[in-house]
C-alpha positions as protocol buffer text, in pm:
chain_id: "A"
residue {
  index: 1
  type: MET
  ca { x: 3155 y: 4213 z: 740 }
}
residue {
  index: 2
  type: SER
  ca { x: 3412 y: 3951 z: 733 }
}
residue {
  index: 3
  type: ARG
  ca { x: 3371 y: 3867 z: 1087 }
}
residue {
  index: 4
  type: ILE
  ca { x: 2999 y: 3801 z: 1022 }
}
residue {
  index: 5
  type: SER
  ca { x: 3078 y: 3581 z: 725 }
}
residue {
  index: 6
  type: ALA
  ca { x: 3336 y: 3389 z: 942 }
}
residue {
  index: 7
  type: CYS
  ca { x: 3090 y: 3334 z: 1209 }
}
residue {
  index: 8
  type: LEU
  ca { x: 2813 y: 3219 z: 951 }
}
residue {
  index: 9
  type: ALA
  ca { x: 3066 y: 2978 z: 810 }
}
residue {
  index: 10
  type: ALA
  ca { x: 3164 y: 2835 z: 1141 }
}
residue {
  index: 11
  type: PHE
  ca { x: 2792 y: 2784 z: 1246 }
}
residue {
  index: 12
  type: ILE
  ca { x: 2702 y: 2620 z: 914 }
}
residue {
  index: 13
  type: CYS
  ca { x: 3008 y: 2391 z: 950 }
}
residue {
  index: 14
  type: LEU
  ca { x: 2902 y: 2296 z: 1310 }
}
residue {
  index: 15
  type: PHE
  ca { x: 2538 y: 2238 z: 1204 }
}
residue {
  index: 16
  type: VAL
  ca { x: 2666 y: 2024 z: 902 }
}
residue {
  index: 17
  type: VAL
  ca { x: 2912 y: 1820 z: 1132 }
}
residue {
  index: 18
  type: GLY
  ca { x: 2650 y: 1804 z: 1405 }
}
residue {
  index: 19
  type: ALA
  ca { x: 2399 y: 1675 z: 1145 }
}
residue {
  index: 20
  type: ARG
  ca { x: 2631 y: 1393 z: 1028 }
}
residue {
  index: 21
  type: ALA
  ca { x: 2697 y: 1276 z: 1393 }
}
residue {
  index: 22
  type: VAL
  ca { x: 2337 y: 1242 z: 1430 }
}
residue {
  index: 23
  type: ALA
  ca { x: 2252 y: 1078 z: 1111 }
}
residue {
  index: 24
  type: SER
  ca { x: 2467 y: 758 z: 1169 }
}
residue {
  index: 25
  type: PRO
  ca { x: 2518 y: 579 z: 837 }
}
residue {
  index: 26
  type: PRO
  ca { x: 2437 y: 203 z: 845 }
}
residue {
  index: 27
  type: PRO
  ca { x: 2744 y: -35 z: 882 }
}
residue {
  index: 28
  type: LEU
  ca { x: 2887 y: -245 z: 608 }
}
residue {
  index: 29
  type: VAL
  ca { x: 2823 y: -622 z: 705 }
}
residue {
  index: 30
  type: ASN
  ca { x: 3083 y: -825 z: 550 }
}
residue {
  index: 31
  type: GLU
  ca { x: 3032 y: -1135 z: 749 }
}
residue {
  index: 32
  type: PRO
  ca { x: 2762 y: -1397 z: 714 }
}
residue {
  index: 33
  type: LEU
  ca { x: 2511 y: -1465 z: 995 }
}
residue {
  index: 34
  type: THR
  ca { x: 2640 y: -1747 z: 1182 }
}
residue {
  index: 35
  type: ALA
  ca { x: 2408 y: -1780 z: 1488 }
}
residue {
  index: 36
  type: VAL
  ca { x: 2056 y: -1691 z: 1578 }
}
residue {
  index: 37
  type: PRO
  ca { x: 1915 y: -1654 z: 1930 }
}
residue {
  index: 38
  type: ALA
  ca { x: 1685 y: -1941 z: 2041 }
}
residue {
  index: 39
  type: HIS
  ca { x: 1455 y: -1703 z: 2241 }
}
residue {
  index: 40
  type: PRO
  ca { x: 1479 y: -1332 z: 2141 }
}
residue {
  index: 41
  type: TYR
  ca { x: 1125 y: -1256 z: 2254 }
}
residue {
  index: 42
  type: ASP
  ca { x: 1066 y: -1272 z: 2656 }
}
residue {
  index: 43
  type: GLU
  ca { x: 713 y: -1442 z: 2653 }
}
residue {
  index: 44
  type: SER
  ca { x: 661 y: -1328 z: 3008 }
}
residue {
  index: 45
  type: ALA
  ca { x: 752 y: -949 z: 2932 }
}
residue {
  index: 46
  type: ASP
  ca { x: 505 y: -665 z: 3012 }
}
residue {
  index: 47
  type: ALA
  ca { x: 517 y: -552 z: 2664 }
}
residue {
  index: 48
  type: HIS
  ca { x: 295 y: -246 z: 2739 }
}
residue {
  index: 49
  type: ALA
  ca { x: 532 y: -120 z: 3002 }
}
residue {
  index: 50
  type: ASP
  ca { x: 819 y: -198 z: 2790 }
}
residue {
  index: 51
  type: VAL
  ca { x: 684 y: 25 z: 2505 }
}
residue {
  index: 52
  type: ALA
  ca { x: 597 y: 298 z: 2750 }
}
residue {
  index: 53
  type: GLN
  ca { x: 958 y: 303 z: 2888 }
}
residue {
  index: 54
  type: ALA
  ca { x: 1089 y: 298 z: 2531 }
}
residue {
  index: 55
  type: ILE
  ca { x: 886 y: 607 z: 2420 }
}
residue {
  index: 56
  type: ALA
  ca { x: 1024 y: 771 z: 2739 }
}
residue {
  index: 57
  type: ARG
  ca { x: 1373 y: 687 z: 2670 }
}
residue {
  index: 58
  type: ALA
  ca { x: 1364 y: 767 z: 2286 }
}
residue {
  index: 59
  type: ALA
  ca { x: 1223 y: 1127 z: 2358 }
}
residue {
  index: 60
  type: ALA
  ca { x: 1511 y: 1188 z: 2619 }
}
residue {
  index: 61
  type: THR
  ca { x: 1783 y: 1065 z: 2401 }
}
residue {
  index: 62
  type: HIS
  ca { x: 1641 y: 1149 z: 2055 }
}
residue {
  index: 63
  type: LYS
  ca { x: 1658 y: 806 z: 1919 }
}
residue {
  index: 64
  type: TYR
  ca { x: 1419 y: 594 z: 1706 }
}
residue {
  index: 65
  type: ILE
  ca { x: 1199 y: 340 z: 1844 }
}
residue {
  index: 66
  type: MET
  ca { x: 1202 y: -22 z: 1700 }
}
residue {
  index: 67
  type: LEU
  ca { x: 906 y: -236 z: 1810 }
}
residue {
  index: 68
  type: ASP
  ca { x: 991 y: -586 z: 1675 }
}
residue {
  index: 69
  type: PHE
  ca { x: 678 y: -794 z: 1696 }
}
residue {
  index: 70
  type: GLY
  ca { x: 753 y: -1172 z: 1662 }
}
residue {
  index: 71
  type: GLY
  ca { x: 780 y: -1514 z: 1810 }
}
residue {
  index: 72
  type: ASN
  ca { x: 1048 y: -1738 z: 1931 }
}
residue {
  index: 73
  type: TRP
  ca { x: 914 y: -2009 z: 1690 }
}
residue {
  index: 74
  type: CYS
  ca { x: 959 y: -1796 z: 1382 }
}
residue {
  index: 75
  type: PRO
  ca { x: 1288 y: -1853 z: 1181 }
}
residue {
  index: 76
  type: ASP
  ca { x: 1278 y: -1510 z: 1020 }
}
residue {
  index: 77
  type: CYS
  ca { x: 1244 y: -1334 z: 1364 }
}
residue {
  index: 78
  type: ARG
  ca { x: 1527 y: -1526 z: 1491 }
}
residue {
  index: 79
  type: VAL
  ca { x: 1737 y: -1434 z: 1191 }
}
residue {
  index: 80
  type: THR
  ca { x: 1627 y: -1062 z: 1232 }
}
residue {
  index: 81
  type: ALA
  ca { x: 1724 y: -1061 z: 1605 }
}
residue {
  index: 82
  type: GLY
  ca { x: 2064 y: -1256 z: 1478 }
}
residue {
  index: 83
  type: VAL
  ca { x: 2145 y: -971 z: 1267 }
}
residue {
  index: 84
  type: LEU
  ca { x: 2057 y: -713 z: 1517 }
}
residue {
  index: 85
  type: ALA
  ca { x: 2302 y: -870 z: 1755 }
}
residue {
  index: 86
  type: MET
  ca { x: 2589 y: -886 z: 1526 }
}
residue {
  index: 87
  type: SER
  ca { x: 2885 y: -686 z: 1678 }
}
residue {
  index: 88
  type: GLY
  ca { x: 2897 y: -398 z: 1431 }
}
residue {
  index: 89
  type: VAL
  ca { x: 2513 y: -396 z: 1364 }
}
residue {
  index: 90
  type: ARG
  ca { x: 2450 y: -394 z: 1737 }
}
residue {
  index: 91
  type: ASP
  ca { x: 2664 y: -81 z: 1792 }
}
residue {
  index: 92
  type: TRP
  ca { x: 2466 y: 106 z: 1509 }
}
residue {
  index: 93
  type: VAL
  ca { x: 2120 y: -10 z: 1648 }
}
residue {
  index: 94
  type: ASP
  ca { x: 2228 y: 79 z: 1996 }
}
residue {
  index: 95
  type: LYS
  ca { x: 2336 y: 441 z: 1879 }
}
residue {
  index: 96
  type: ASN
  ca { x: 1998 y: 502 z: 1668 }
}
residue {
  index: 97
  type: PHE
  ca { x: 1719 y: 291 z: 1837 }
}
residue {
  index: 98
  type: VAL
  ca { x: 1548 y: 212 z: 2157 }
}
residue {
  index: 99
  type: VAL
  ca { x: 1450 y: -161 z: 2067 }
}
residue {
  index: 100
  type: VAL
  ca { x: 1140 y: -347 z: 2213 }
}
residue {
  index: 101
  type: MET
  ca { x: 1134 y: -712 z: 2132 }
}
residue {
  index: 102
  type: ILE
  ca { x: 754 y: -779 z: 2158 }
}
residue {
  index: 103
  type: ASP
  ca { x: 635 y: -1151 z: 2168 }
}
residue {
  index: 104
  type: ALA
  ca { x: 341 y: -1164 z: 1950 }
}
residue {
  index: 105
  type: GLY
  ca { x: 292 y: -1534 z: 2036 }
}
residue {
  index: 106
  type: ARG
  ca { x: 127 y: -1715 z: 1732 }
}
residue {
  index: 107
  type: MET
  ca { x: 24 y: -1362 z: 1626 }
}
residue {
  index: 108
  type: ASN
  ca { x: -244 y: -1367 z: 1877 }
}
residue {
  index: 109
  type: LYS
  ca { x: -65 y: -1169 z: 2170 }
}
residue {
  index: 110
  type: ASN
  ca { x: -7 y: -809 z: 2228 }
}
residue {
  index: 111
  type: LEU
  ca { x: -158 y: -726 z: 1896 }
}
residue {
  index: 112
  type: ASP
  ca { x: -344 y: -425 z: 2046 }
}
residue {
  index: 113
  type: ILE
  ca { x: 21 y: -237 z: 2078 }
}
residue {
  index: 114
  type: ALA
  ca { x: 40 y: -278 z: 1684 }
}
residue {
  index: 115
  type: GLN
  ca { x: -302 y: -141 z: 1628 }
}
residue {
  index: 116
  type: THR
  ca { x: -219 y: 176 z: 1814 }
}
residue {
  index: 117
  type: TYR
  ca { x: 2 y: 259 z: 1514 }
}
residue {
  index: 118
  type: ASP
  ca { x: -294 y: 114 z: 1266 }
}
residue {
  index: 119
  type: VAL
  ca { x: -80 y: -209 z: 1210 }
}
residue {
  index: 120
  type: ARG
  ca { x: -239 y: -557 z: 1187 }
}
residue {
  index: 121
  type: ILE
  ca { x: -3 y: -822 z: 1240 }
}
residue {
  index: 122
  type: LYS
  ca { x: -22 y: -1068 z: 949 }
}
residue {
  index: 123
  type: ALA
  ca { x: 321 y: -1190 z: 945 }
}
residue {
  index: 124
  type: VAL
  ca { x: 617 y: -1182 z: 1174 }
}
residue {
  index: 125
  type: PRO
  ca { x: 861 y: -1022 z: 1216 }
}
residue {
  index: 126
  type: THR
  ca { x: 650 y: -701 z: 1187 }
}
residue {
  index: 127
  type: ILE
  ca { x: 871 y: -405 z: 1258 }
}
residue {
  index: 128
  type: VAL
  ca { x: 721 y: -69 z: 1366 }
}
residue {
  index: 129
  type: ILE
  ca { x: 975 y: 217 z: 1352 }
}
residue {
  index: 130
  type: LEU
  ca { x: 874 y: 543 z: 1545 }
}
residue {
  index: 131
  type: ASP
  ca { x: 1042 y: 866 z: 1566 }
}
residue {
  index: 132
  type: ALA
  ca { x: 1109 y: 1016 z: 1906 }
}
residue {
  index: 133
  type: GLN
  ca { x: 748 y: 1165 z: 1901 }
}
residue {
  index: 134
  type: SER
  ca { x: 598 y: 824 z: 1845 }
}
residue {
  index: 135
  type: HIS
  ca { x: 504 y: 877 z: 1473 }
}
residue {
  index: 136
  type: MET
  ca { x: 541 y: 578 z: 1249 }
}
residue {
  index: 137
  type: LEU
  ca { x: 800 y: 599 z: 974 }
}
residue {
  index: 138
  type: ASN
  ca { x: 750 y: 275 z: 800 }
}
residue {
  index: 139
  type: ALA
  ca { x: 392 y: 263 z: 739 }
}
residue {
  index: 140
  type: GLY
  ca { x: 425 y: 116 z: 387 }
}
residue {
  index: 141
  type: ASN
  ca { x: 572 y: -201 z: 475 }
}
residue {
  index: 142
  type: PRO
  ca { x: 644 y: -316 z: 833 }
}
residue {
  index: 143
  type: THR
  ca { x: 657 y: -694 z: 723 }
}
residue {
  index: 144
  type: ALA
  ca { x: 945 y: -623 z: 486 }
}
residue {
  index: 145
  type: LEU
  ca { x: 1170 y: -852 z: 705 }
}
residue {
  index: 146
  type: SER
  ca { x: 903 y: -1139 z: 718 }
}
residue {
  index: 147
  type: ASP
  ca { x: 1131 y: -1319 z: 477 }
}
residue {
  index: 148
  type: ALA
  ca { x: 1445 y: -1231 z: 663 }
}
residue {
  index: 149
  type: ARG
  ca { x: 1611 y: -1577 z: 631 }
}
residue {
  index: 150
  type: THR
  ca { x: 1644 y: -1528 z: 242 }
}
residue {
  index: 151
  type: MET
  ca { x: 1813 y: -1189 z: 297 }
}
residue {
  index: 152
  type: THR
  ca { x: 2166 y: -1091 z: 378 }
}
residue {
  index: 153
  type: PRO
  ca { x: 2261 y: -932 z: 676 }
}
residue {
  index: 154
  type: GLN
  ca { x: 2335 y: -604 z: 482 }
}
residue {
  index: 155
  type: ALA
  ca { x: 1997 y: -614 z: 324 }
}
residue {
  index: 156
  type: ILE
  ca { x: 1827 y: -638 z: 663 }
}
residue {
  index: 157
  type: VAL
  ca { x: 2058 y: -334 z: 789 }
}
residue {
  index: 158
  type: ASP
  ca { x: 1986 y: -152 z: 477 }
}
residue {
  index: 159
  type: THR
  ca { x: 1593 y: -205 z: 506 }
}
residue {
  index: 160
  type: LEU
  ca { x: 1629 y: -58 z: 890 }
}
residue {
  index: 161
  type: SER
  ca { x: 1821 y: 214 z: 768 }
}
residue {
  index: 162
  type: GLY
  ca { x: 1598 y: 312 z: 485 }
}
residue {
  index: 163
  type: TRP
  ca { x: 1313 y: 344 z: 720 }
}
residue {
  index: 164
  type: ILE
  ca { x: 1499 y: 611 z: 922 }
}
residue {
  index: 165
  type: GLY
  ca { x: 1594 y: 799 z: 618 }
}
residue {
  index: 166
  type: HIS
  ca { x: 1963 y: 707 z: 604 }
}
residue {
  index: 167
  type: PRO
  ca { x: 1991 y: 506 z: 291 }
}
residue {
  index: 168
  type: GLY
  ca { x: 2305 y: 269 z: 283 }
}
C-alpha cells in the first residue's frame, strides 16, 4: 500500500511541476519602454500564409497564437510591438506564443482573417489570441491594447497574460 501511495505522490508531484513549467508566469517589467520599432508590420507579407504557418507551429509546439492586427502608422501598435520586443518580455512571448504581425493597413487590409474569428477591426492594435486548436481566447476585448501608449509595459504584459489564463 505504501508503494502505491509513494507512486501516486510522485505522479502528482511530476504533474504539478510539469503544469507549472507549461504555465509560464508573466515577467515583471521594471524598465520603461525606451524605443519602438518604426515598421513592426511587413506591408508586403502574405498574412494568410503566415497565419496558416503559425497555426501549424502552435499545434506542434502547444503554444498560443497571437495575431496582432495593426499598422506602422499607429503609435499604439508600435508601442505594443516595442513592449513585445523588450528583452524579458520577448523571452516570455517566445516561450508562450507564436506571433503573427498582420498589417491591417488603414483598417482596410487582411480584415477577412479577423472575420474568421468573428472580429471586426474597428481600432488597432486588435489582438486575437488563439489556443493551439485555433479557438479564440480573448473574444471579450481584442482591442484592449488600442490605447497602449497610455499603458505601462507591465500593464500590456498583464493583459496578454490574463488572456491566456495566467494572471500576473
